[in-house]
N, CA, C and O atoms as CSV, one atom per row, in Angstrom:
chain,resi,resn,atom,element,x,y,z
A,1,MET,N,N,19.893,5.291,7.513
A,1,MET,CA,C,18.724,5.437,6.633
A,1,MET,C,C,17.524,4.816,7.189
A,1,MET,O,O,17.633,4.010,8.113
A,2,HIS,N,N,16.527,5.090,6.756
A,2,HIS,CA,C,15.248,4.675,7.317
A,2,HIS,C,C,14.414,3.537,6.684
A,2,HIS,O,O,13.238,3.289,6.950
A,3,LEU,N,N,15.250,2.849,5.758
A,3,LEU,CA,C,14.694,1.804,5.050
A,3,LEU,C,C,14.004,0.820,5.840
A,3,LEU,O,O,12.874,0.467,5.502
A,4,GLU,N,N,14.595,0.318,6.906
A,4,GLU,CA,C,14.004,-0.775,7.712
A,4,GLU,C,C,12.611,-0.217,8.229
A,4,GLU,O,O,11.646,-0.981,8.233
A,5,ARG,N,N,12.491,0.982,8.628
A,5,ARG,CA,C,11.206,1.485,9.041
A,5,ARG,C,C,10.220,1.717,7.943
A,5,ARG,O,O,9.020,1.614,8.197
A,6,TYR,N,N,10.615,2.008,6.790
A,6,TYR,CA,C,9.632,2.243,5.773
A,6,TYR,C,C,9.204,0.760,5.139
A,6,TYR,O,O,8.108,0.609,4.600
A,7,LEU,N,N,10.133,-0.271,5.252
A,7,LEU,CA,C,9.662,-1.597,4.884
A,7,LEU,C,C,8.771,-2.013,5.812
A,7,LEU,O,O,7.707,-2.468,5.395
A,8,GLN,N,N,9.012,-1.946,7.249
A,8,GLN,CA,C,8.002,-2.321,8.197
A,8,GLN,C,C,6.712,-1.728,8.029
A,8,GLN,O,O,5.711,-2.445,8.021
A,9,ARG,N,N,6.633,-0.415,7.886
A,9,ARG,CA,C,5.357,0.081,7.717
A,9,ARG,C,C,4.692,-0.295,6.379
A,9,ARG,O,O,3.462,-0.283,6.348
A,10,LEU,N,N,5.339,-0.608,5.334
A,10,LEU,CA,C,4.743,-1.209,4.107
A,10,LEU,C,C,4.192,-2.490,4.547
A,10,LEU,O,O,3.099,-2.757,4.047
A,11,SER,N,N,4.681,-3.355,5.365
A,11,SER,CA,C,4.256,-4.445,5.685
A,11,SER,C,C,2.990,-4.332,6.494
A,11,SER,O,O,2.019,-5.037,6.222
A,12,GLU,N,N,2.977,-3.414,7.538
A,12,GLU,CA,C,1.953,-3.111,8.347
A,12,GLU,C,C,0.680,-2.722,7.525
A,12,GLU,O,O,-0.423,-3.154,7.859
A,13,ILE,N,N,0.852,-1.878,6.418
A,13,ILE,CA,C,-0.067,-1.455,5.555
A,13,ILE,C,C,-0.776,-2.566,4.890
A,13,ILE,O,O,-2.004,-2.644,4.913
A,14,GLN,N,N,-0.014,-3.433,4.294
A,14,GLN,CA,C,-0.297,-4.685,3.624
A,14,GLN,C,C,-1.301,-5.308,4.501
A,14,GLN,O,O,-2.415,-5.571,4.048
A,15,GLU,N,N,-0.948,-5.598,5.890
A,15,GLU,CA,C,-1.758,-6.328,6.856
A,15,GLU,C,C,-3.057,-5.565,7.063
A,15,GLU,O,O,-4.112,-6.167,7.259
A,16,GLU,N,N,-2.985,-4.331,7.021
A,16,GLU,CA,C,-4.360,-3.466,7.373
A,16,GLU,C,C,-5.290,-3.556,6.121
A,16,GLU,O,O,-6.509,-3.654,6.259
A,17,LEU,N,N,-4.715,-3.522,4.949
A,17,LEU,CA,C,-5.529,-3.569,3.827
A,17,LEU,C,C,-6.191,-4.930,3.681
A,17,LEU,O,O,-7.328,-4.978,3.212
A,18,GLY,N,N,-5.643,-5.893,4.002
A,18,GLY,CA,C,-6.136,-7.370,3.998
A,18,GLY,C,C,-7.453,-7.269,5.082
A,18,GLY,O,O,-8.572,-7.699,4.803
A,19,GLU,N,N,-7.155,-6.725,6.153
A,19,GLU,CA,C,-8.123,-6.709,7.288
A,19,GLU,C,C,-9.523,-5.994,6.520
A,19,GLU,O,O,-10.631,-6.514,6.391
A,20,ILE,N,N,-9.124,-4.785,6.117
A,20,ILE,CA,C,-10.219,-3.909,5.411
A,20,ILE,C,C,-10.919,-4.619,4.239
A,20,ILE,O,O,-12.102,-4.369,4.005
A,21,GLY,N,N,-10.185,-5.545,3.458
A,21,GLY,CA,C,-10.782,-6.183,2.352
A,21,GLY,C,C,-11.720,-7.156,2.907
A,21,GLY,O,O,-12.806,-7.369,2.367
A,22,THR,N,N,-11.332,-7.759,3.980
A,22,THR,CA,C,-12.289,-8.694,4.694
A,22,THR,C,C,-13.394,-8.032,5.052
A,22,THR,O,O,-14.473,-8.512,4.706
A,23,GLN,N,N,-13.370,-6.970,5.709
A,23,GLN,CA,C,-14.475,-6.087,6.193
A,23,GLN,C,C,-15.483,-5.733,4.945
A,23,GLN,O,O,-16.703,-5.890,4.979
A,24,LEU,N,N,-14.790,-5.267,3.930
A,24,LEU,CA,C,-15.751,-4.812,2.624
A,24,LEU,C,C,-16.352,-6.042,2.164
A,24,LEU,O,O,-17.513,-6.000,1.756
A,25,GLN,N,N,-15.709,-7.146,2.175
A,25,GLN,CA,C,-16.447,-8.422,1.645
A,25,GLN,C,C,-17.497,-8.822,2.524
A,25,GLN,O,O,-18.544,-9.201,2.001
A,26,THR,N,N,-17.403,-8.804,3.763
A,26,THR,CA,C,-18.362,-9.149,4.667
A,26,THR,C,C,-19.653,-8.204,4.686
A,26,THR,O,O,-20.812,-8.608,4.790
A,27,SER,N,N,-19.211,-6.771,4.559
A,27,SER,CA,C,-20.332,-5.688,4.424
A,27,SER,C,C,-21.043,-6.103,3.226
A,27,SER,O,O,-22.261,-6.176,3.386
A,28,ALA,N,N,-20.591,-6.407,2.024
A,28,ALA,CA,C,-21.163,-6.590,0.660
A,28,ALA,C,C,-21.828,-7.833,0.807
A,28,ALA,O,O,-22.798,-7.947,0.057
A,29,GLU,N,N,-21.602,-8.783,1.536
A,29,GLU,CA,C,-22.250,-10.060,1.632
A,29,GLU,C,C,-23.578,-9.975,2.549
A,29,GLU,O,O,-24.567,-10.688,2.376
A,30,GLN,N,N,-23.458,-9.103,3.436
A,30,GLN,CA,C,-24.636,-8.846,4.393
A,30,GLN,C,C,-25.642,-7.881,4.037
A,30,GLN,O,O,-26.691,-7.752,4.669
A,31,SER,N,N,-25.271,-7.084,2.847
A,31,SER,CA,C,-26.160,-6.038,2.235
A,31,SER,C,C,-27.078,-6.704,1.381
A,31,SER,O,O,-26.785,-7.552,0.537
A,32,ASP,N,N,-28.417,-6.187,1.702
A,32,ASP,CA,C,-29.609,-6.820,0.736
A,32,ASP,C,C,-29.572,-5.992,-0.460
A,32,ASP,O,O,-30.116,-6.416,-1.479
A,33,THR,N,N,-29.013,-4.898,-0.453
A,33,THR,CA,C,-28.902,-4.142,-1.811
A,33,THR,C,C,-27.616,-3.928,-2.314
A,33,THR,O,O,-26.832,-3.161,-1.755
A,34,PRO,N,N,-27.294,-4.660,-3.508
A,34,PRO,CA,C,-26.003,-4.459,-3.908
A,34,PRO,C,C,-25.605,-3.208,-4.297
A,34,PRO,O,O,-26.362,-2.617,-5.068
A,35,GLY,N,N,-24.373,-2.542,-3.870
A,35,GLY,CA,C,-23.959,-1.339,-4.278
A,35,GLY,C,C,-24.548,-0.282,-3.255
A,35,GLY,O,O,-24.315,0.925,-3.331
A,36,GLN,N,N,-25.325,-0.870,-2.309
A,36,GLN,CA,C,-25.635,0.178,-1.180
A,36,GLN,C,C,-24.714,0.697,-0.526
A,36,GLN,O,O,-23.772,-0.053,-0.271
A,37,ASN,N,N,-24.642,2.059,-0.047
A,37,ASN,CA,C,-23.552,2.655,0.394
A,37,ASN,C,C,-23.619,2.857,1.732
A,37,ASN,O,O,-23.816,3.965,2.233
A,38,LEU,N,N,-23.442,1.673,2.448
A,38,LEU,CA,C,-23.431,1.562,4.044
A,38,LEU,C,C,-22.254,2.436,4.615
A,38,LEU,O,O,-21.160,2.566,4.066
A,39,PRO,N,N,-22.617,2.979,5.723
A,39,PRO,CA,C,-21.539,3.596,6.518
A,39,PRO,C,C,-20.233,3.030,6.573
A,39,PRO,O,O,-19.181,3.603,6.289
A,40,GLU,N,N,-20.400,1.755,6.995
A,40,GLU,CA,C,-19.078,0.976,7.337
A,40,GLU,C,C,-18.382,0.604,6.031
A,40,GLU,O,O,-17.172,0.376,6.058
A,41,VAL,N,N,-19.041,0.531,4.933
A,41,VAL,CA,C,-18.385,0.373,3.470
A,41,VAL,C,C,-17.541,1.598,3.256
A,41,VAL,O,O,-16.349,1.571,2.950
A,42,ARG,N,N,-18.352,2.797,3.468
A,42,ARG,CA,C,-17.556,4.049,3.166
A,42,ARG,C,C,-16.347,4.311,4.000
A,42,ARG,O,O,-15.320,4.778,3.506
A,43,ILE,N,N,-16.468,4.013,5.261
A,43,ILE,CA,C,-15.303,4.101,6.247
A,43,ILE,C,C,-14.180,3.248,5.848
A,43,ILE,O,O,-13.029,3.684,5.879
A,44,ALA,N,N,-14.484,1.920,5.432
A,44,ALA,CA,C,-13.613,1.031,5.016
A,44,ALA,C,C,-12.888,1.412,3.747
A,44,ALA,O,O,-11.686,1.234,3.549
A,45,GLY,N,N,-13.740,1.950,2.921
A,45,GLY,CA,C,-13.083,2.263,1.524
A,45,GLY,C,C,-12.261,3.423,1.593
A,45,GLY,O,O,-11.183,3.477,1.001
A,46,PHE,N,N,-12.765,4.462,2.365
A,46,PHE,CA,C,-11.871,5.539,2.885
A,46,PHE,C,C,-10.570,5.282,3.345
A,46,PHE,O,O,-9.583,5.878,2.914
A,47,SER,N,N,-10.537,4.222,4.398
A,47,SER,CA,C,-9.280,3.729,5.048
A,47,SER,C,C,-8.376,3.145,4.074
A,47,SER,O,O,-7.180,3.406,3.945
A,48,ALA,N,N,-9.131,2.260,3.350
A,48,ALA,CA,C,-8.351,1.680,2.116
A,48,ALA,C,C,-7.626,2.674,1.119
A,48,ALA,O,O,-6.432,2.541,0.849
A,49,TYR,N,N,-8.228,3.441,0.715
A,49,TYR,CA,C,-7.751,4.517,-0.151
A,49,TYR,C,C,-6.504,5.248,0.448
A,49,TYR,O,O,-5.434,5.422,-0.135
A,50,HIS,N,N,-6.839,5.654,1.746
A,50,HIS,CA,C,-5.585,6.512,2.321
A,50,HIS,C,C,-4.461,5.623,2.787
A,50,HIS,O,O,-3.290,5.984,2.674
A,51,LEU,N,N,-4.790,4.520,3.287
A,51,LEU,CA,C,-3.667,3.652,3.451
A,51,LEU,C,C,-2.857,3.183,2.144
A,51,LEU,O,O,-1.647,2.962,2.200
A,52,ALA,N,N,-3.600,3.048,0.972
A,52,ALA,CA,C,-2.856,2.805,-0.392
A,52,ALA,C,C,-2.071,4.115,-0.673
A,52,ALA,O,O,-0.903,4.019,-1.050
A,53,GLN,N,N,-2.609,5.252,-0.521
A,53,GLN,CA,C,-1.768,6.333,-0.619
A,53,GLN,C,C,-0.419,6.542,0.090
A,53,GLN,O,O,0.632,6.891,-0.448
A,54,GLU,N,N,-0.619,6.280,1.345
A,54,GLU,CA,C,0.632,6.148,2.290
A,54,GLU,C,C,1.655,5.142,1.766
A,54,GLU,O,O,2.865,5.365,1.719
A,55,GLY,N,N,1.040,3.984,1.365
A,55,GLY,CA,C,1.927,2.964,0.790
A,55,GLY,C,C,2.748,3.433,-0.453
A,55,GLY,O,O,3.937,3.159,-0.616
A,56,VAL,N,N,1.983,4.170,-1.313
A,56,VAL,CA,C,2.482,4.697,-2.552
A,56,VAL,C,C,3.656,5.681,-2.131
A,56,VAL,O,O,4.753,5.640,-2.687
A,57,ALA,N,N,3.387,6.452,-1.243
A,57,ALA,CA,C,4.434,7.421,-0.873
A,57,ALA,C,C,5.707,6.683,-0.108
A,57,ALA,O,O,6.847,7.126,-0.248
A,58,LEU,N,N,5.478,5.750,0.552
A,58,LEU,CA,C,6.465,4.944,1.066
A,58,LEU,C,C,7.316,4.230,0.139
A,58,LEU,O,O,8.514,4.123,0.401
A,59,LEU,N,N,6.797,3.697,-0.987
A,59,LEU,CA,C,7.353,3.192,-2.045
A,59,LEU,C,C,8.360,4.085,-2.690
A,59,LEU,O,O,9.494,3.733,-3.016
A,60,ASN,N,N,7.781,5.416,-2.864
A,60,ASN,CA,C,8.608,6.373,-3.583
A,60,ASN,C,C,9.864,6.668,-2.635
A,60,ASN,O,O,10.960,6.896,-3.147
A,61,LEU,N,N,9.700,6.661,-1.321
A,61,LEU,CA,C,10.762,6.928,-0.393
A,61,LEU,C,C,11.812,5.638,-0.247
A,61,LEU,O,O,13.015,5.778,-0.026
A,62,VAL,N,N,11.201,4.479,-0.394
A,62,VAL,CA,C,12.161,3.319,-0.381
A,62,VAL,C,C,12.847,3.275,-1.685
A,62,VAL,O,O,13.981,2.797,-1.645
A,63,ALA,N,N,12.400,3.680,-2.866
A,63,ALA,CA,C,13.032,3.753,-4.182
A,63,ALA,C,C,14.277,4.598,-3.952
A,63,ALA,O,O,15.406,4.151,-4.155
A,64,VAL,N,N,14.027,5.874,-3.508
A,64,VAL,CA,C,15.245,6.777,-3.309
A,64,VAL,C,C,16.035,6.201,-2.447
A,64,VAL,O,O,17.194,6.106,-2.850
A,65,THR,N,N,15.815,5.747,-1.321
A,65,THR,CA,C,16.741,5.206,-0.339
A,65,THR,C,C,17.568,3.981,-0.959
A,65,THR,O,O,18.759,3.830,-0.684
A,66,LEU,N,N,16.928,3.186,-1.740
A,66,LEU,CA,C,17.534,2.005,-2.204
A,66,LEU,C,C,18.573,2.466,-3.387
A,66,LEU,O,O,19.606,1.824,-3.581
A,67,SER,N,N,18.271,3.487,-4.074
A,67,SER,CA,C,19.291,4.024,-5.117
A,67,SER,C,C,20.291,4.602,-4.293
A,67,SER,O,O,21.374,4.255,-4.764
A,68,VAL,N,N,20.467,5.365,-3.222
A,68,VAL,CA,C,21.494,5.842,-2.488
A,68,VAL,C,C,22.396,4.434,-1.953
A,68,VAL,O,O,23.613,4.322,-2.099
A,69,VAL,N,N,21.616,3.540,-1.391
A,69,VAL,CA,C,22.420,2.383,-0.782
A,69,VAL,C,C,23.008,1.542,-1.910
A,69,VAL,O,O,24.062,0.932,-1.732
A,70,ARG,N,N,22.271,1.494,-3.205
A,70,ARG,CA,C,22.777,0.567,-4.038
A,70,ARG,C,C,23.968,1.257,-4.692
A,70,ARG,O,O,24.856,0.525,-5.130
A,71,THR,N,N,24.089,2.523,-4.806
A,71,THR,CA,C,25.383,3.090,-5.373
A,71,THR,C,C,26.444,2.768,-4.482
A,71,THR,O,O,27.496,2.333,-4.951
A,72,THR,N,N,26.279,2.954,-3.046
A,72,THR,CA,C,27.329,2.821,-2.010
A,72,THR,C,C,27.692,1.251,-2.312
A,72,THR,O,O,28.820,1.005,-2.738
A,73,ALA,N,N,26.819,0.254,-2.113
A,73,ALA,CA,C,27.026,-1.128,-2.224
A,73,ALA,C,C,27.838,-1.370,-3.505
A,73,ALA,O,O,28.837,-2.079,-3.383
A,74,THR,N,N,27.555,-0.894,-4.673
A,74,THR,CA,C,28.208,-1.247,-5.920
A,74,THR,C,C,29.547,-0.450,-5.838
A,74,THR,O,O,30.462,-1.008,-6.443
A,75,GLN,N,N,29.815,0.514,-5.340
A,75,GLN,CA,C,31.122,1.248,-5.066
A,75,GLN,C,C,32.137,0.363,-4.126
A,75,GLN,O,O,33.355,0.271,-4.275
A,76,ASP,N,N,31.328,-0.265,-3.119
A,76,ASP,CA,C,32.226,-1.135,-2.204
A,76,ASP,C,C,32.244,-2.514,-2.674
A,76,ASP,O,O,32.940,-3.360,-2.112
A,77,GLY,N,N,31.429,-2.804,-3.789
A,77,GLY,CA,C,31.542,-4.309,-4.184
A,77,GLY,C,C,30.836,-5.305,-3.260
A,77,GLY,O,O,31.097,-6.508,-3.257
A,78,ASP,N,N,30.055,-4.803,-2.589
A,78,ASP,CA,C,29.126,-5.568,-1.537
A,78,ASP,C,C,28.169,-6.407,-2.222
A,78,ASP,O,O,27.022,-5.970,-2.317
A,79,GLN,N,N,28.476,-7.676,-2.776
A,79,GLN,CA,C,27.389,-8.443,-3.402
A,79,GLN,C,C,26.440,-8.942,-2.347
A,79,GLN,O,O,25.332,-9.231,-2.799
A,80,ASP,N,N,26.589,-9.106,-1.112
A,80,ASP,CA,C,25.495,-9.623,-0.310
A,80,ASP,C,C,24.442,-8.380,-0.132
A,80,ASP,O,O,23.237,-8.629,-0.097
A,81,GLN,N,N,24.877,-7.162,-0.031
A,81,GLN,CA,C,24.078,-5.962,0.023
A,81,GLN,C,C,23.237,-5.899,-1.090
A,81,GLN,O,O,22.015,-5.802,-0.985
A,82,LEU,N,N,23.986,-5.964,-2.414
A,82,LEU,CA,C,23.348,-5.942,-3.591
A,82,LEU,C,C,22.211,-6.928,-3.872
A,82,LEU,O,O,21.224,-6.649,-4.553
A,83,GLN,N,N,22.450,-8.147,-3.265
A,83,GLN,CA,C,21.481,-9.271,-3.270
A,83,GLN,C,C,20.303,-8.914,-2.359
A,83,GLN,O,O,19.174,-9.207,-2.752
A,84,LYS,N,N,20.436,-8.415,-1.385
A,84,LYS,CA,C,19.218,-7.920,-0.428
A,84,LYS,C,C,18.509,-6.857,-1.000
A,84,LYS,O,O,17.278,-6.863,-0.972
A,85,LEU,N,N,19.256,-5.780,-1.609
A,85,LEU,CA,C,18.453,-4.807,-2.490
A,85,LEU,C,C,17.739,-5.371,-3.630
A,85,LEU,O,O,16.645,-4.873,-3.897
A,86,ASP,N,N,18.153,-6.271,-4.303
A,86,ASP,CA,C,17.323,-6.899,-5.359
A,86,ASP,C,C,16.189,-7.576,-4.806
A,86,ASP,O,O,15.143,-7.450,-5.443
A,87,THR,N,N,16.161,-8.302,-3.706
A,87,THR,CA,C,15.182,-8.843,-3.153
A,87,THR,C,C,14.000,-7.848,-2.726
A,87,THR,O,O,12.810,-8.034,-2.982
A,88,VAL,N,N,14.557,-6.725,-2.009
A,88,VAL,CA,C,13.527,-5.624,-1.717
A,88,VAL,C,C,12.964,-5.024,-2.970
A,88,VAL,O,O,11.789,-4.658,-3.002
A,89,ASN,N,N,13.785,-4.907,-4.034
A,89,ASN,CA,C,13.092,-4.401,-5.403
A,89,ASN,C,C,12.077,-5.315,-5.889
A,89,ASN,O,O,11.104,-4.892,-6.515
A,90,HIS,N,N,12.254,-6.587,-5.629
A,90,HIS,CA,C,11.229,-7.568,-6.091
A,90,HIS,C,C,10.015,-7.501,-5.335
A,90,HIS,O,O,8.936,-7.733,-5.879
A,91,TYR,N,N,10.110,-7.187,-4.071
A,91,TYR,CA,C,9.036,-6.945,-3.192
A,91,TYR,C,C,8.158,-5.756,-3.724
A,91,TYR,O,O,6.967,-5.800,-4.033
A,92,LEU,N,N,9.039,-4.652,-3.764
A,92,LEU,CA,C,8.387,-3.425,-4.161
A,92,LEU,C,C,7.564,-3.544,-5.701
A,92,LEU,O,O,6.492,-3.031,-6.022
A,93,ASP,N,N,8.373,-4.307,-6.407
A,93,ASP,CA,C,7.683,-4.420,-7.912
A,93,ASP,C,C,6.250,-5.133,-7.754
A,93,ASP,O,O,5.267,-4.843,-8.434
A,94,GLU,N,N,6.287,-6.048,-6.815
A,94,GLU,CA,C,4.931,-6.893,-6.693
A,94,GLU,C,C,3.836,-5.932,-5.946
A,94,GLU,O,O,2.645,-5.944,-6.256
A,95,LEU,N,N,4.383,-5.109,-4.935
A,95,LEU,CA,C,3.382,-4.307,-4.158
A,95,LEU,C,C,2.867,-3.237,-4.907
A,95,LEU,O,O,1.664,-2.987,-4.823
A,96,GLU,N,N,3.691,-2.491,-5.711
A,96,GLU,CA,C,3.352,-1.224,-6.311
A,96,GLU,C,C,2.040,-1.368,-7.118
A,96,GLU,O,O,1.219,-0.470,-6.936
A,97,PRO,N,N,1.666,-2.499,-8.105
A,97,PRO,CA,C,0.557,-2.455,-8.902
A,97,PRO,C,C,-0.676,-2.766,-7.801
A,97,PRO,O,O,-1.804,-2.308,-7.990
A,98,ILE,N,N,-0.403,-3.447,-6.835
A,98,ILE,CA,C,-1.542,-3.705,-5.813
A,98,ILE,C,C,-2.191,-2.384,-5.319
A,98,ILE,O,O,-3.372,-2.058,-5.441
A,99,LEU,N,N,-1.140,-1.663,-4.714
A,99,LEU,CA,C,-1.371,-0.417,-4.164
A,99,LEU,C,C,-2.122,0.499,-5.106
A,99,LEU,O,O,-3.101,1.119,-4.692
A,100,LYS,N,N,-1.713,0.608,-6.330
A,100,LYS,CA,C,-2.256,1.443,-7.289
A,100,LYS,C,C,-3.715,1.061,-7.721
A,100,LYS,O,O,-4.588,1.847,-8.088
A,101,ARG,N,N,-3.802,-0.216,-7.613
A,101,ARG,CA,C,-5.255,-0.806,-8.034
A,101,ARG,C,C,-6.166,-0.529,-6.875
A,101,ARG,O,O,-7.350,-0.276,-7.098
A,102,ILE,N,N,-5.720,-0.558,-5.719
A,102,ILE,CA,C,-6.482,-0.139,-4.544
A,102,ILE,C,C,-6.812,1.309,-4.641
A,102,ILE,O,O,-7.949,1.718,-4.405
A,103,LEU,N,N,-5.831,2.086,-4.987
A,103,LEU,CA,C,-6.357,3.760,-5.171
A,103,LEU,C,C,-7.299,3.802,-6.097
A,103,LEU,O,O,-8.232,4.586,-5.923
A,104,THR,N,N,-7.261,2.950,-7.311
A,104,THR,CA,C,-8.153,3.307,-8.402
A,104,THR,C,C,-9.570,2.664,-7.834
A,104,THR,O,O,-10.579,3.361,-7.946
A,105,ASP,N,N,-9.656,1.572,-7.330
A,105,ASP,CA,C,-10.771,0.784,-6.926
A,105,ASP,C,C,-11.643,1.736,-5.718
A,105,ASP,O,O,-12.870,1.774,-5.629
A,106,MET,N,N,-10.812,2.367,-4.965
A,106,MET,CA,C,-11.370,2.853,-3.694
A,106,MET,C,C,-11.351,4.280,-3.778
A,106,MET,O,O,-11.517,4.972,-2.774
A,107,ALA,N,N,-11.132,4.828,-5.065
A,107,ALA,CA,C,-11.239,6.432,-5.390
A,107,ALA,C,C,-12.592,6.926,-4.903
A,107,ALA,O,O,-12.655,7.992,-4.289
A,108,PRO,N,N,-13.794,6.123,-5.176
A,108,PRO,CA,C,-14.974,6.766,-4.823
A,108,PRO,C,C,-15.152,6.933,-3.394
A,108,PRO,O,O,-16.084,7.618,-2.974
A,109,TYR,N,N,-14.310,6.345,-2.590
A,109,TYR,CA,C,-14.296,6.491,-1.126
A,109,TYR,C,C,-13.244,7.450,-0.600
A,109,TYR,O,O,-13.023,7.489,0.610
A,110,ARG,N,N,-12.561,8.257,-1.483
A,110,ARG,CA,C,-11.424,9.169,-1.095
A,110,ARG,C,C,-11.796,10.233,0.137
A,110,ARG,O,O,-11.005,10.812,0.883
A,111,SER,N,N,-13.169,10.301,0.111
A,111,SER,CA,C,-13.831,11.306,1.142
A,111,SER,C,C,-15.016,10.691,1.812
A,111,SER,O,O,-15.841,9.946,1.284
A,112,LEU,N,N,-14.988,11.080,2.964
A,112,LEU,CA,C,-16.077,10.354,3.794
A,112,LEU,C,C,-17.504,11.051,3.580
A,112,LEU,O,O,-18.540,10.660,4.117
A,113,ASP,N,N,-17.383,12.283,2.599
A,113,ASP,CA,C,-18.659,12.734,2.256
A,113,ASP,C,C,-19.031,12.070,0.978
A,113,ASP,O,O,-18.204,12.148,0.070
A,114,PRO,N,N,-20.207,11.393,0.747
A,114,PRO,CA,C,-20.582,10.711,-0.439
A,114,PRO,C,C,-20.796,11.715,-1.553
A,114,PRO,O,O,-20.612,11.325,-2.706
A,115,VAL,N,N,-21.136,12.874,-1.349
A,115,VAL,CA,C,-21.380,13.888,-2.381
A,115,VAL,C,C,-20.127,14.392,-3.161
A,115,VAL,O,O,-20.101,14.583,-4.377
A,116,SER,N,N,-19.026,14.591,-2.236
A,116,SER,CA,C,-17.567,15.007,-2.881
A,116,SER,C,C,-16.869,13.942,-3.453
A,116,SER,O,O,-15.982,14.269,-4.241
A,117,ALA,N,N,-17.026,12.863,-3.275
A,117,ALA,CA,C,-16.442,11.718,-3.691
A,117,ALA,C,C,-16.448,11.511,-5.121
A,117,ALA,O,O,-15.940,10.498,-5.601
């Protein structure tokens, strides 16, 4: 199963989103006009939106994978595996609302064309 790779990529996405958040905050602080649509803000917002989309897709892949692994672990009575799966589920439960909020907040930047966004 690809669970390890999915979780690694989710971790990378979190890190990248943190960096983008810092960029957005710095751009907002340097802007003389609040709400000014600076190119670097549009690019950062675009990146954040699409990374969050990727994260949500990975969450769905992980959920399906966990379901299959959980069924096998339950049948085998593998309590250690079930405990690990519970830890992963907890991580996903914390991450999902964050990614969905980023999607909502960055929706105006889903396109690099400010007219079509």
